[in-house]
C-alpha positions as CSV (number, residue, x, y, z in Angstrom):
1,X,-26.0,0.1,6.1
2,X,-23.9,-0.3,2.6
3,X,-21.9,-3.5,2.5
4,X,-18.9,-1.6,1.5
5,X,-17.5,1.7,2.5
6,X,-15.1,3.2,0.0
7,X,-12.6,5.9,0.9
8,X,-10.8,8.1,-1.6
9,X,-8.2,10.5,0.0
10,X,-7.6,13.4,-3.0
11,X,-5.7,16.7,-2.7
12,X,-5.3,18.8,-5.9
13,X,-5.5,15.7,-8.3
14,X,-9.0,16.7,-9.9
15,X,-7.9,15.4,-13.4
16,X,-7.5,11.9,-12.3
17,X,-10.2,12.0,-9.3
18,X,-13.3,12.1,-11.9
19,X,-12.1,9.1,-13.3
20,X,-11.6,7.3,-10.2
21,X,-14.9,7.9,-9.2
22,X,-16.4,7.2,-12.2
23,X,-14.7,3.5,-11.8
24,X,-16.4,3.2,-8.4
25,X,-19.6,4.2,-9.8
26,X,-19.5,1.8,-12.8
27,X,-19.0,-1.5,-10.5
28,X,-21.3,-4.4,-11.2
29,X,-21.7,-4.7,-7.2
30,X,-23.7,-1.6,-6.1
31,X,-24.2,-1.8,-2.2
32,X,-21.7,0.7,-1.4
33,X,-20.8,4.3,-0.1
34,X,-18.1,6.5,-1.5
35,X,-16.4,8.7,0.8
36,X,-14.3,11.3,-0.8
37,X,-11.7,13.1,1.8
38,X,-10.7,16.5,0.4
39,X,-7.7,17.7,2.3
40,X,-7.6,21.4,1.3
41,X,-7.6,21.0,-2.7
42,X,-7.4,24.7,-4.5
43,X,-8.5,23.1,-8.1
44,X,-12.0,22.3,-8.9
45,X,-12.0,19.1,-6.6
46,X,-15.0,20.4,-4.6
47,X,-17.2,21.4,-7.5
48,X,-16.6,17.9,-9.2
49,X,-17.4,16.2,-6.3
50,X,-20.5,18.1,-5.4
51,X,-21.8,17.7,-8.8
52,X,-21.5,13.9,-8.8
53,X,-23.1,13.8,-5.5
54,X,-26.3,15.5,-6.9
55,X,-26.5,12.5,-9.3
56,X,-25.4,9.6,-7.0
57,X,-26.4,9.6,-3.2
58,X,-24.1,7.2,-2.6
59,X,-21.2,9.6,-2.5
60,X,-20.2,11.6,0.6
61,X,-17.7,14.5,0.8
62,X,-15.4,15.3,3.5
63,X,-13.4,18.6,2.9
64,X,-10.6,19.5,5.4
65,X,-8.9,23.1,5.2
66,X,-5.4,21.7,6.2
67,X,-3.4,19.4,4.4
68,X,-1.8,16.8,6.6
69,X,0.2,15.4,3.7
70,X,-0.2,12.1,4.7
71,X,-2.9,9.7,2.9
72,X,-3.2,7.5,6.1
73,X,-4.8,10.7,8.0
74,X,-7.4,11.2,5.3
75,X,-8.1,7.3,5.1
76,X,-8.7,7.1,8.6
77,X,-11.0,10.2,8.7
78,X,-13.1,8.1,6.0
79,X,-12.9,5.0,8.1
80,X,-14.2,6.7,10.9
81,X,-17.4,8.0,9.5
82,X,-18.0,4.9,7.4
83,X,-20.6,2.3,7.9
84,X,-20.0,-0.5,5.6
85,X,-19.2,-4.1,6.6
86,X,-16.2,-4.1,4.5
87,X,-13.6,-1.1,4.0
88,X,-12.0,-0.5,0.5
89,X,-9.7,2.2,-0.4
90,X,-8.8,3.8,-3.9
91,X,-6.0,6.3,-4.5
92,X,-7.3,9.2,-6.7
93,X,-5.0,8.5,-9.6
94,X,-6.2,4.6,-9.9
95,X,-9.1,3.3,-11.3
96,X,-11.1,0.2,-10.5
97,X,-12.1,-2.4,-13.2
98,X,-15.8,-3.0,-13.3
99,X,-16.2,-6.3,-11.4
100,X,-13.6,-5.7,-8.8
101,X,-16.1,-5.3,-5.4
102,X,-18.3,-8.2,-7.1
103,X,-15.2,-10.5,-7.3
104,X,-13.7,-9.6,-3.8
105,X,-17.3,-9.8,-2.0
106,X,-17.8,-13.0,-3.3
107,X,-14.4,-14.4,-2.4
108,X,-14.8,-13.0,1.4
109,X,-18.2,-14.3,1.9
110,X,-17.3,-17.8,0.5
111,X,-14.3,-18.4,2.8
112,X,-15.2,-15.7,5.4
113,X,-11.9,-13.6,5.1
114,X,-10.8,-10.6,6.8
115,X,-8.2,-9.4,4.0
116,X,-9.1,-9.6,0.4
117,X,-6.4,-8.7,-2.3
118,X,-6.1,-8.9,-6.0
119,X,-3.9,-8.9,-9.0
120,X,-3.6,-5.3,-11.0
121,X,-2.3,-3.7,-14.1
122,X,0.1,-1.3,-14.1
123,X,-0.4,1.7,-16.2
124,X,1.2,5.1,-17.6
125,X,-0.3,8.4,-17.4
126,X,-1.8,8.0,-20.7
127,X,-3.6,4.6,-19.6
128,X,-1.2,2.6,-21.6
129,X,-0.5,-0.7,-20.0
130,X,3.4,-1.1,-18.9
131,X,3.2,-4.2,-16.7
132,X,0.9,-6.6,-14.7
133,X,1.1,-7.4,-11.1
134,X,0.3,-11.4,-10.7
135,X,0.6,-12.9,-7.4
136,X,2.1,-16.6,-7.0
137,X,-0.5,-18.9,-5.2
138,X,1.5,-19.7,-2.3
139,X,1.2,-16.0,-1.1
140,X,-2.3,-16.9,0.5
141,X,-0.5,-19.5,3.2
142,X,2.5,-17.3,3.7
143,X,1.3,-13.8,3.8
144,X,4.3,-12.5,5.9
145,X,7.1,-14.2,3.9
146,X,5.5,-12.7,0.6
147,X,5.4,-9.2,2.3
148,X,8.9,-9.2,3.4
149,X,10.1,-10.8,-0.2
150,X,8.3,-8.2,-2.0
151,X,6.3,-10.8,-3.7
152,X,3.0,-9.1,-2.5
153,X,3.0,-5.5,-1.4
154,X,-0.4,-4.3,0.0
155,X,-1.2,-1.8,-2.3
156,X,-4.5,0.0,-0.6
157,X,-5.9,0.5,-3.8
158,X,-6.5,-3.5,-4.3
159,X,-7.3,-4.3,-0.6
160,X,-10.6,-5.0,1.0
161,X,-10.8,-5.5,4.8
162,X,-13.7,-6.4,6.8
163,X,-14.5,-4.0,9.3
164,X,-14.3,-6.1,12.6
165,X,-10.4,-6.7,11.7
166,X,-9.9,-3.0,11.4
167,X,-11.8,-2.4,14.6
168,X,-9.8,-4.9,16.2
169,X,-6.3,-3.9,15.2
170,X,-7.0,-0.3,14.8
171,X,-6.8,2.6,12.2
172,X,-3.9,3.3,9.8
173,X,-0.8,4.3,11.7
174,X,-0.7,8.2,11.0
175,X,3.0,8.0,12.0
176,X,4.0,6.7,8.7
177,X,4.5,8.2,5.4
178,X,5.7,5.4,3.6
179,X,4.8,1.7,4.4
180,X,1.5,2.5,6.3
181,X,-0.3,-0.2,4.0
182,X,2.6,-2.8,4.8
183,X,2.3,-1.8,8.3
184,X,-1.5,-2.5,8.8
185,X,-1.3,-5.8,7.2
186,X,1.5,-6.8,9.6
187,X,-1.0,-6.0,12.3
188,X,-3.6,-8.1,10.7
189,X,-1.1,-11.0,10.1
190,X,-0.5,-10.9,13.9
191,X,-3.9,-11.0,14.7
192,X,-4.7,-14.1,12.6
193,X,-6.6,-12.3,9.6
194,X,-7.6,-14.9,6.8
195,X,-6.6,-13.7,3.5
196,X,-6.9,-14.5,0.4
197,X,-6.8,-12.8,-3.3
198,X,-8.9,-12.5,-6.4
199,X,-6.9,-14.1,-9.3
200,X,-8.5,-11.6,-12.1
201,X,-7.1,-8.1,-12.5
202,X,-9.2,-5.8,-10.5
203,X,-7.6,-2.1,-10.9
204,X,-5.4,-0.1,-12.8
205,X,-2.2,1.4,-10.7
206,X,-0.9,4.6,-12.4
207,X,2.7,4.8,-12.6
208,X,4.1,8.2,-13.0
209,X,7.3,8.3,-14.7
210,X,8.2,12.1,-13.5
211,X,8.5,10.9,-10.2
212,X,12.0,11.5,-8.7
213,X,13.6,9.5,-5.8
214,X,15.8,11.8,-4.0
215,X,18.2,11.1,-1.1
216,X,15.8,12.8,1.2
217,X,12.8,10.3,0.1
218,X,14.9,7.4,0.6
219,X,16.0,8.5,4.0
220,X,12.5,9.0,5.2
221,X,11.4,5.7,3.8
222,X,14.3,4.2,5.8
223,X,12.9,6.1,9.0
224,X,9.6,4.7,8.5
225,X,10.8,1.0,7.6
226,X,13.0,1.3,10.7
227,X,9.8,2.5,12.9
228,X,7.8,-0.5,11.7
229,X,10.7,-3.0,12.5
230,X,11.1,-1.6,16.0
231,X,7.1,-1.4,16.4
232,X,6.9,-4.9,15.5
233,X,10.2,-6.1,17.0
234,X,8.6,-8.9,19.3
235,X,6.7,-10.5,16.5
236,X,9.1,-10.4,13.8
237,X,12.0,-11.6,15.7
238,X,10.1,-15.0,15.6
239,X,10.4,-14.9,11.8
240,X,14.0,-14.4,11.4
241,X,14.2,-14.9,7.7
242,X,11.2,-12.6,7.1
243,X,12.8,-10.0,9.5
244,X,16.0,-10.3,8.0
245,X,14.2,-9.0,4.7
246,X,12.9,-6.1,6.3
247,X,16.4,-5.1,7.9
248,X,17.5,-5.4,4.1
249,X,14.9,-2.8,3.1
250,X,16.0,-0.4,5.7
251,X,19.8,-1.0,5.0
252,X,19.2,-0.5,1.3
253,X,17.0,2.9,1.8
254,X,19.7,4.4,4.2
255,X,22.5,3.6,1.5
256,X,20.2,5.1,-1.2
257,X,19.9,8.3,0.7
258,X,23.7,8.3,1.2
259,X,23.7,7.2,4.9
260,X,26.2,4.4,4.0
261,X,27.5,3.6,7.5
262,X,23.7,3.3,8.8
263,X,22.8,1.0,5.9
264,X,25.8,-0.9,6.8
265,X,24.6,-1.4,10.3
266,X,21.4,-2.6,9.1
267,X,23.0,-5.0,6.6
268,X,24.8,-6.6,9.4
269,X,21.9,-6.8,11.4
270,X,20.2,-8.8,8.5
271,X,23.0,-11.1,8.0
272,X,22.9,-11.7,11.9
273,X,19.3,-12.4,11.9
274,X,19.4,-14.9,8.9
275,X,23.1,-15.5,7.9
276,X,21.8,-17.2,4.6
277,X,20.9,-13.8,3.2
278,X,23.2,-13.8,0.3
279,X,21.6,-10.5,-0.8
280,X,22.3,-8.5,2.4
281,X,25.8,-9.9,2.6
282,X,26.7,-8.8,-1.2
283,X,25.1,-5.6,-0.5
284,X,27.0,-4.9,2.6
285,X,30.4,-5.7,0.8
286,X,29.6,-3.5,-2.2
287,X,28.4,-0.7,0.2
288,X,32.0,0.0,0.8
289,X,32.6,1.2,-2.9
290,X,30.4,4.1,-3.0
291,X,27.1,5.3,-3.3
292,X,26.8,5.8,-6.8
293,X,28.3,2.4,-7.5
294,X,26.3,0.4,-4.6
295,X,23.0,1.8,-6.3
296,X,23.9,0.5,-9.8
297,X,25.2,-3.0,-8.5
298,X,22.4,-3.0,-5.8
299,X,19.8,-2.6,-8.7
300,X,21.2,-5.0,-11.2
301,X,21.6,-7.7,-8.3
302,X,17.9,-7.4,-7.1
303,X,16.4,-7.2,-10.7
304,X,18.1,-10.5,-11.4
305,X,16.8,-12.2,-8.3
C-alpha cells in the first residue's frame, strides 16, 4: 500500500496535464500512487496518460464518459479507489515542486498531523512568477480565523490529508462548485484535526489571466457560501467574529452579482453577528450608491486591509 494517494481531476487540459503529472513523478518522495480522473475529455488526454502508464506503474487512470463539471465529483471518485495513508490533490494546471511530498510527510509524521498545508508560488500561463503566498505563523493555532479572514485559503493542490481524517468527516461535498475545499477544512476543524504547514514553497498555482468573473459566477459563488453558512450554522454561531466574515463574503458576492438587496441583508447579518466588523458596515453603506461604484470602492477598501 502506498504512503500517499494523489488525485488529479481533469477535463480537456492535456496541454497542462503532462506537466502536472511530470511534477508528481519527479518528487523526491516516491512511495505514492497517482490517480488521474478524466471526465469525458475529447482531446488527447487518454493517449497521454496511457503512454505514461506504460513507463510508470504508479499511475492509474479512471475515465468517465460524462463530465460532472464539478472537480469535487472527480476527486471523490479518486478518493474512493485510493489506498494511501495520506491523500493529496493536484489540479491539472498546477505543478508541484520536487520536495513537496517529502516535506509534508516529514512534518505530518513528526507532529502526528491530520491536515498539512504549504506556502506556494503564483505563476502565469507561461510559468512566470507573478506572486507568492506566504502564510503567517499564527494560522496553525487559529485555522478557522485564518480561513474566514482570507489569510489561509485551502488550495487543494497544496493540501495533504490523513485518510483517517477524511474517512471520519466524509468525502468532499458534491453540492458545491465553489468553496468545496473551504467546507472540507471547516469539517476537519470541527473534528479537531491537527494542522500545520510547510514553510517552504511547495507548488506553483497557475493564475489564468483570461478568466472573466461574470455576474452569474458571483451569484453561484454567493449561493455556495450561503450553503456552507447554513450547513455549519450550529458551529459557526459560536465563533461570531469568524462567522461575520463568512457572511460578509456572501454579501459581497451577491452585490458583485447584482443582487444588491440580498447582499445588504447579509451585510446586516454580518454586522449583527459582529458589530465591530467595520468592513461590513462600510460596504453596507456604500451598497446604496449602485453596483458599479460599489464594486470599485469595495475592491479599493479590501485591497488596503
